[in-house]
All heavy atoms as an XYZ file, in Angstrom:
594
protein
N       0.839     -1.155     -0.018
C      -0.022      0.066     -0.054
C       0.787      1.208     -0.001
O       1.715      1.455      0.911
C      -1.010     -0.050      1.281
C      -1.731      1.294      1.282
C      -1.814     -1.155      1.304
N       0.713      2.100     -0.962
C       1.500      3.276     -1.090
C       0.600      4.466     -0.664
O      -0.470      4.716     -1.381
C       2.108      3.409     -2.472
C       3.110      2.366     -2.733
C       2.856      4.883     -2.612
C       3.720      2.396     -4.064
N       1.007      5.175      0.371
C       0.108      6.298      0.801
C       0.714      7.563      0.540
O       0.005      8.666      0.630
C      -0.080      6.107      2.352
O       1.207      6.389      2.973
C      -0.697      4.833      2.688
N       1.989      7.698      0.137
C       2.647      9.073     -0.130
C       3.041      9.581      1.286
O       3.707     10.651      1.253
N       2.883      9.025      2.422
C       3.235      9.501      3.677
C       4.713      9.085      3.892
O       5.104      8.088      3.537
C       2.507      8.983      4.766
C       0.965      9.455      4.756
S       0.708     11.157      4.868
C       1.146     11.359      6.591
N       5.492      9.946      4.553
C       6.931      9.554      4.885
C       6.991      8.252      5.574
O       6.102      7.974      6.513
C       7.375     10.687      5.747
C       6.537     11.925      5.361
C       5.125     11.243      5.034
N       7.941      7.606      5.193
C       8.115      6.228      5.824
C       7.438      5.051      5.218
O       7.556      3.903      5.637
N       6.641      5.288      4.168
C       5.855      4.251      3.486
C       6.503      3.821      2.154
O       6.869      2.690      2.039
C       4.385      4.573      3.386
C       3.685      4.556      4.666
O       3.753      3.674      5.422
N       3.005      5.736      4.976
N       6.474      4.686      1.260
C       6.806      4.236     -0.122
C       8.197      4.599     -0.586
O       8.799      4.109     -1.533
C       5.822      4.703     -1.119
C       5.712      6.221     -1.208
O       6.172      6.837     -0.195
O       5.096      6.755     -2.113
N       8.976      5.347      0.284
C      10.316      5.838     -0.071
C      11.315      5.127      0.931
O      11.260      5.483      2.096
C      10.537      7.294      0.018
C      11.837      7.762     -0.364
O      12.824      7.203     -0.216
N      11.815      9.016     -0.981
N      12.113      4.247      0.466
C      13.104      3.539      1.289
C      13.958      4.533      2.186
O      14.276      4.290      3.332
C      14.032      2.771      0.453
C      13.135      2.562     -0.773
C      12.346      3.756     -0.938
N      14.397      5.706      1.539
C      15.037      6.662      2.425
C      14.269      7.295      3.528
O      14.888      7.368      4.634
C      15.608      7.785      1.436
C      16.576      8.842      1.961
C      17.870      8.073      2.653
C      16.939      9.945      1.046
N      13.086      7.515      3.226
C      12.234      8.052      4.254
C      12.076      7.061      5.470
O      11.994      7.356      6.556
C      10.779      8.401      3.743
C      10.693      9.618      3.068
O      11.672     10.472      3.106
O       9.692      9.889      2.359
N      11.958      5.667      5.041
C      11.790      4.675      6.109
C      12.977      4.777      6.988
O      12.888      4.509      8.242
C      11.660      3.423      5.504
C      10.351      3.187      4.754
C      10.117      1.798      4.503
N      10.905      1.364      3.318
C      10.424      1.038      2.117
N       9.139      0.954      1.958
N      11.198      0.619      1.284
N      14.156      4.987      6.497
C      15.424      4.953      7.424
C      15.500      6.282      8.075
O      15.902      6.385      9.329
C      16.628      4.698      6.529
C      16.646      3.235      6.088
C      16.642      2.233      7.106
O      17.183      2.247      8.178
N      15.837      1.112      6.848
N      15.362      7.472      7.404
C      15.558      8.684      8.049
C      14.484      9.206      8.909
O      14.693      9.524     10.133
C      15.806      9.792      6.904
C      15.984     11.250      7.586
C      17.090      9.457      6.067
N      13.237      9.129      8.429
C      12.058      9.591      9.207
C      11.831      8.633     10.349
O      11.586      9.003     11.508
C      10.866      9.668      8.281
C       9.677     10.103      9.253
C      11.181     10.804      7.278
N      11.877      7.288     10.155
C      11.430      6.347     11.221
C      12.683      5.816     12.013
O      12.533      5.145     12.975
N      13.955      6.280     11.547
C      15.144      5.748     12.220
C      15.110      6.004     13.689
O      15.516      5.184     14.387
N      14.790      7.165     14.119
C      14.976      7.619     15.497
C      13.865      6.665     16.369
O      14.127      6.249     17.437
N      12.762      6.550     15.779
C      11.696      5.797     16.454
C      12.129      4.379     16.598
O      11.982      3.788     17.577
C      10.314      5.967     15.645
C       9.759      7.271     15.651
C       9.319      4.917     16.275
C       8.628      7.540     14.769
N      12.589      3.796     15.526
C      13.074      2.574     15.522
C      14.204      2.223     16.497
O      14.340      1.155     17.201
C      13.442      1.986     14.173
C      12.256      1.817     13.191
C      11.284      0.820     13.665
O      11.679     -0.214     14.185
O      10.092      1.126     13.536
N      15.071      3.165     16.526
C      16.196      3.087     17.473
C      15.730      3.036     18.868
O      16.198      2.301     19.748
C      17.277      4.264     17.302
C      18.429      4.240     18.223
C      19.443      3.298     18.045
C      18.487      5.096     19.352
C      20.521      3.258     18.857
C      19.583      5.052     20.174
C      20.518      4.034     19.963
N      14.819      3.894     19.272
C      14.268      3.985     20.635
C      13.524      2.615     20.949
O      13.639      2.115     22.047
N      12.689      2.249     19.985
C      11.948      1.085     20.398
C      12.930     -0.192     20.343
O      12.608     -1.192     21.240
C      10.887      0.694     19.257
O      11.442      0.666     18.065
C       9.676      1.809     19.344
N      13.890     -0.241     19.690
C      14.854     -1.312     19.665
C      15.567     -1.380     21.097
O      15.612     -2.446     21.698
C      16.017     -1.110     18.647
C      17.041     -2.081     18.579
N      16.824     -3.353     18.065
C      18.313     -2.174     19.186
C      18.044     -4.106     18.240
N      18.887     -3.250     18.926
N      15.939     -0.187     21.602
C      16.584     -0.198     22.947
C      15.552     -0.624     24.024
O      15.857     -1.451     24.880
C      17.026      1.226     23.323
C      18.195      1.744     22.518
C      18.570      3.107     22.951
C      19.467      0.825     22.638
N      14.300     -0.161     23.940
C      13.286     -0.584     24.947
C      12.901     -2.036     24.833
O      12.802     -2.684     25.932
C      11.993      0.337     24.644
S      12.049      2.060     25.072
N      12.964     -2.570     23.694
C      12.636     -3.972     23.448
C      13.678     -4.833     24.061
O      13.440     -5.834     24.733
C      12.358     -4.261     21.989
O      11.336     -3.569     21.463
C      12.119     -5.801     21.750
N      14.912     -4.426     23.826
C      16.164     -5.264     24.427
C      16.052     -5.193     25.919
O      16.326     -6.176     26.618
C      17.487     -4.626     23.874
C      17.620     -4.829     22.501
C      18.121     -6.235     22.137
N      18.363     -6.312     20.769
C      18.713     -7.374     20.124
N      18.850     -8.480     20.845
N      18.929     -7.440     18.884
N      15.772     -3.940     26.460
C      15.589     -3.958     27.982
C      14.418     -4.792     28.419
O      14.598     -5.356     29.551
C      15.442     -2.409     28.376
C      16.660     -1.502     28.185
C      16.375     -0.136     28.505
O      15.296      0.318     28.691
N      17.551      0.702     28.421
N      13.373     -4.670     27.847
C      12.140     -5.503     28.212
C      12.655     -6.969     28.186
O      12.307     -7.769     29.106
C      10.980     -5.293     27.322
C       9.785     -6.103     27.587
C       9.250     -5.970     29.002
C       8.822     -5.908     26.436
N      13.223     -7.435     27.132
C      13.596     -8.895     26.940
C      14.573     -9.252     28.051
O      14.322    -10.226     28.689
C      14.347     -8.982     25.568
C      14.806    -10.375     25.268
C      15.307    -10.557     24.004
C      15.798    -11.977     23.698
N      16.399    -11.995     22.288
N      15.567     -8.459     28.433
C      16.385     -8.722     29.547
C      15.815     -8.754     30.887
O      16.000     -9.701     31.656
C      17.588     -7.608     29.547
O      18.308     -7.750     28.472
N      14.847     -7.866     31.185
C      14.086     -7.817     32.355
C      13.200     -8.974     32.566
O      13.159     -9.619     33.619
C      13.372     -6.524     32.493
C      12.697     -6.322     33.840
C      13.597     -6.091     34.943
N      12.829     -5.855     36.201
C      13.316     -6.261     37.327
N      14.402     -7.013     37.472
N      12.624     -6.101     38.393
N      12.491     -9.356     31.520
C      11.591    -10.491     31.559
C      12.444    -11.749     31.861
O      12.050    -12.665     32.571
C      10.800    -10.660     30.361
C       9.708     -9.600     30.108
C       9.113     -9.758     28.704
C       8.746     -9.669     31.174
N      13.596    -11.945     31.133
C      14.459    -13.109     31.376
C      14.889    -13.095     32.798
O      14.983    -14.244     33.445
C      15.623    -13.000     30.330
N      15.367    -12.041     33.344
C      15.839    -11.935     34.768
C      14.766    -12.278     35.770
O      15.161    -12.909     36.867
C      16.378    -10.435     35.029
N      13.542    -11.987     35.419
C      12.448    -12.377     36.281
C      11.846    -13.765     35.989
O      10.975    -14.177     36.565
C      11.299    -11.242     36.171
C      11.608     -9.945     36.597
C      10.522     -8.805     36.276
C      11.974     -9.953     38.129
N      12.344    -14.395     35.022
C      11.991    -15.661     34.540
C      10.567    -15.602     34.116
O       9.773    -16.665     34.374
C      12.232    -16.715     35.624
C      13.703    -16.920     35.859
C      13.988    -17.987     36.854
N      15.491    -17.987     37.057
C      16.001    -18.791     37.986
N      15.205    -19.508     38.844
N      17.295    -18.866     38.086
N      10.158    -14.690     33.263
C       8.780    -14.472     32.818
C       8.985    -14.849     31.282
O       9.647    -14.197     30.567
C       8.261    -13.102     32.964
C       8.121    -12.728     34.387
C       6.875    -12.891     32.245
C       7.772    -11.269     34.641
N       8.284    -15.965     30.872
C       8.408    -16.374     29.482
C       7.726    -15.331     28.495
O       6.694    -14.716     28.869
C       7.581    -17.674     29.449
C       6.725    -17.713     30.631
C       7.377    -16.783     31.639
N       8.396    -15.159     27.428
C       7.955    -14.256     26.466
C       8.492    -14.539     25.101
O       9.570    -15.102     25.039
C       8.411    -12.715     26.695
N       7.726    -14.248     24.115
C       8.177    -14.401     22.730
C       8.582    -13.102     22.166
O       7.731    -12.252     21.990
C       7.107    -15.086     21.805
O       6.743    -16.361     22.383
C       7.605    -15.267     20.412
N       9.882    -12.820     21.969
C      10.315    -11.560     21.477
C      11.247    -11.782     20.309
O      12.122    -12.587     20.436
C      11.072    -10.757     22.592
C      10.121    -10.471     23.743
C      11.638     -9.467     21.985
C      10.670     -9.798     24.898
N      10.854    -11.251     19.172
C      11.671    -11.333     17.953
C      12.140     -9.923     17.426
O      11.221     -9.191     17.200
C      10.837    -12.091     16.927
C      11.589    -12.308     15.735
C      10.846    -13.267     14.700
N      11.545    -13.484     13.501
C      11.078    -12.995     12.295
N       9.870    -12.336     12.202
N      11.787    -13.192     11.205
N      13.412     -9.798     17.539
C      13.894     -8.441     17.177
C      14.440     -8.599     15.648
O      15.150     -9.478     15.346
C      15.007     -7.990     17.950
C      15.605     -6.709     17.501
C      14.504     -7.877     19.411
N      13.999     -7.797     14.799
C      14.470     -7.680     13.405
C      15.365     -6.550     13.236
O      15.027     -5.411     13.476
C      13.260     -7.503     12.367
C      12.092     -8.347     12.760
C      13.615     -7.558     10.906
C      12.018     -9.728     12.082
N      16.560     -6.911     12.804
C      17.518     -5.776     12.478
C      17.786     -5.735     10.955
O      17.982     -6.770     10.381
C      18.919     -6.193     13.106
C      18.813     -6.096     14.671
O      18.177     -5.326     15.085
O      19.319     -6.957     15.402
N      17.941     -4.591     10.447
C      17.534     -3.352     11.082
C      15.936     -3.189     10.877
O      15.419     -3.587      9.829
C      18.237     -2.319     10.292
C      18.470     -2.939      8.939
C      18.636     -4.398      9.186
N      15.330     -2.579     11.678
C      13.852     -2.389     11.691
C      13.612     -1.111     10.753
O      14.496     -0.260     10.593
N      12.453     -1.040     10.192
C      12.153      0.247      9.447
C      10.771      0.617      9.899
O       9.947     -0.315     10.146
C      12.149     -0.019      7.942
O      11.162     -0.975      7.549
C      13.550     -0.403      7.353
N      10.570      1.865      9.904
C       9.292      2.428     10.425
C       8.351      2.599      9.232
O       8.304      3.679      8.616
C       9.467      3.754     11.121
C       8.337      4.045     11.935
N       7.981      3.446     13.154
C       7.370      5.041     11.853
C       6.972      4.037     13.688
N       6.572      4.993     12.900
N       7.650      1.472      8.874
C       6.922      1.567      7.566
C       5.699      0.609      7.706
O       5.728     -0.470      8.349
C       7.626      1.267      6.337
O       8.031     -0.184      6.392
N       4.634      0.965      7.246
C       3.356      0.169      7.245
C       3.617     -1.242      6.508
O       3.091     -2.263      7.209
C       2.175      0.866      6.725
C       1.604      1.960      7.605
C       1.643      3.284      7.354
C       0.936      1.739      8.800
N       1.068      3.890      8.388
C       0.590      3.029      9.350
C       0.711      0.545      9.587
C      -0.032      3.017     10.571
C       0.049      0.741     10.798
C      -0.311      1.959     11.256
N       4.194     -1.271      5.487
C       4.367     -2.596      4.884
C       5.106     -3.536      5.798
O       4.728     -4.718      5.954
C       5.140     -2.335      3.526
C       4.793     -0.986      3.128
C       4.645     -0.185      4.454
N       6.150     -3.067      6.446
C       6.903     -3.909      7.367
C       6.076     -4.248      8.509
O       6.000     -5.443      8.977
C       8.180     -3.159      7.894
O       8.844     -3.955      8.826
N       5.278     -3.316      9.131
C       4.344     -3.534     10.250
C       3.374     -4.604      9.934
O       3.167     -5.520     10.675
C       3.750     -2.238     10.637
C       2.855     -2.471     11.893
C       3.400     -2.496     13.221
C       1.551     -2.814     11.908
N       2.335     -2.797     14.085
C       1.195     -3.002     13.263
C       0.500     -2.992     11.050
C      -0.161     -3.271     13.709
C      -0.685     -3.336     11.396
C      -1.048     -3.477     12.715
N       2.736     -4.524      8.808
C       1.677     -5.521      8.316
C       2.312     -6.803      8.293
O       1.732     -7.831      8.714
C       1.113     -5.038      6.998
C       0.220     -3.809      7.261
C       0.200     -6.198      6.393
C      -0.176     -3.061      5.934
N       3.555     -7.066      7.637
C       4.132     -8.284      7.499
C       4.379     -8.900      8.970
O       4.134    -10.081      9.214
C       5.530     -8.311      6.842
C       5.320     -7.946      5.328
O       4.244     -8.156      4.800
O       6.304     -7.586      4.712
N       4.904     -8.033      9.832
C       5.224     -8.637     11.200
C       3.939     -8.836     11.951
O       3.888     -9.848     12.812
C       6.036     -7.436     11.996
C       7.449     -7.352     11.360
C       8.182     -8.634     11.198
O       8.228     -9.473     12.108
N       8.700     -8.867     10.012
N       2.862     -8.094     11.727
C       1.671     -8.440     12.443
C       0.988     -9.775     12.058
O       0.601    -10.510     12.838
C       0.523     -7.347     12.159
C      -0.669     -7.392     12.988
C      -1.682     -8.307     12.412
O      -1.787     -8.542     11.306
N      -2.542     -8.854     13.349
N       1.119    -10.053     10.819
C       0.666    -11.339     10.202
C       1.465    -12.419     10.890
O       0.875    -13.471     11.321
C       0.749    -11.347      8.689
C      -0.236    -10.547      8.005
C      -0.255    -10.795      6.471
N      -1.140     -9.838      5.916
C      -0.935     -9.043      4.827
N       0.300     -9.038      4.418
N      -1.873     -8.214      4.340
N       2.771    -12.182     10.951
C       3.661    -13.279     11.476
C       3.367    -13.477     12.993
O       3.492    -14.619     13.509
C       5.109    -12.879     11.281
C       6.133    -13.955     11.599
C       7.492    -13.732     11.177
O       7.706    -13.188     10.050
O       8.335    -13.949     11.900
N       3.114    -12.427     13.760
C       2.955    -12.487     15.188
C       1.651    -12.902     15.657
O       1.454    -13.307     16.865
C       3.434    -11.170     15.790
O       2.481    -10.166     15.375
N       0.626    -12.794     14.782
C      -0.775    -13.147     15.111
C      -0.978    -14.592     15.816
O      -1.673    -14.561     16.865
C      -1.717    -12.881     13.989
C      -3.141    -13.162     14.395
C      -3.979    -14.163     13.965
C      -3.895    -12.541     15.499
N      -5.168    -14.131     14.540
C      -5.087    -13.080     15.503
C      -3.710    -11.508     16.412
C      -6.129    -12.784     16.477
C      -4.609    -11.190     17.283
C      -5.838    -11.790     17.268
N      -0.417    -15.632     15.244
C      -0.508    -16.848     15.992
C      -0.094    -16.823     17.418
O      -0.692    -17.589     18.300
C       0.295    -17.718     15.058
C       0.285    -17.255     13.641
C       0.361    -15.627     13.992
N       1.003    -16.084     17.699
C       1.437    -16.052     19.059
C       0.569    -15.135     19.914
O       0.191    -15.503     21.028
C       2.965    -15.463     19.088
C       3.374    -15.318     20.504
C       3.932    -16.452     18.432
N       0.131    -14.059     19.491
C      -0.737    -13.082     20.100
C      -1.970    -13.617     20.462
O      -2.546    -13.519     21.586
C      -0.838    -11.739     19.268
C       0.382    -11.002     19.210
C      -1.899    -10.873     19.901
C       0.543     -9.909     18.191
N      -2.632    -14.368     19.556
C      -3.969    -14.850     19.885
C      -4.119    -15.815     20.839
O      -5.101    -16.177     21.412
C      -4.591    -15.345     18.380
C      -4.202    -16.674     17.918
C      -4.875    -17.013     16.697
C      -4.344    -18.331     16.191
N      -5.117    -18.767     15.038
N      -2.975    -16.542     21.112
C      -2.966    -17.567     22.148
C      -3.240    -16.987     23.504
O      -3.782    -17.639     24.350
C      -1.605    -18.351     22.110
C      -1.353    -19.328     21.039
C      -0.355    -20.375     21.287
N       0.916    -19.851     21.541
C       2.002    -19.734     20.853
N       1.856    -20.278     19.653
N       3.090    -19.171     21.298
N      -2.796    -15.819     23.713
C      -2.897    -15.100     25.117
C      -4.330    -15.115     25.494
O      -4.737    -15.666     26.559
N      -5.232    -14.424     24.645
C      -6.590    -14.361     25.192
C      -7.372    -15.658     24.673
O      -8.629    -15.662     24.916
C      -7.164    -13.133     24.496
C      -6.326    -12.999     23.177
C      -4.910    -13.547     23.683
N      -6.848    -16.636     24.039
C      -7.512    -17.803     23.616
C      -8.308    -17.590     22.371
O      -9.488    -18.262     22.394
N      -7.970    -16.843     21.511
C      -8.783    -16.546     20.219
C      -8.641    -17.745     19.353
O      -7.595    -18.354     19.114
C      -8.275    -15.341     19.545
C      -8.941    -15.101     18.245
C      -8.413    -14.126     20.357
N      -9.905    -18.238     18.998
C      -9.932    -19.417     18.112
C      -9.601    -19.032     16.585
O      -9.759    -17.819     16.278
C     -11.322    -20.087     18.090
N      -9.173    -20.143     15.861
C      -8.833    -19.861     14.378
C     -10.148    -19.626     13.622
O     -11.171    -19.894     13.952
C      -8.157    -21.077     13.806
C      -6.737    -21.142     14.288
O      -6.113    -20.058     14.501
O      -6.246    -22.256     14.429
């Protein structure tokens, strides 16, 4: 889906515009992963390097993560 918004259809925008957001979320995700491990709380965390702040990437990751997410509340197929 091309919307014309920064971070969607231009690869340079995805890196420049979304780079700061992705860097911050990467650090937070690593900290969360470490903390959960230290507390022995099971979690499924998959970090993709390098991340890009774009809808096409988000949609792909949402589709891939849905089977894991739906198990939490017991959503049926």
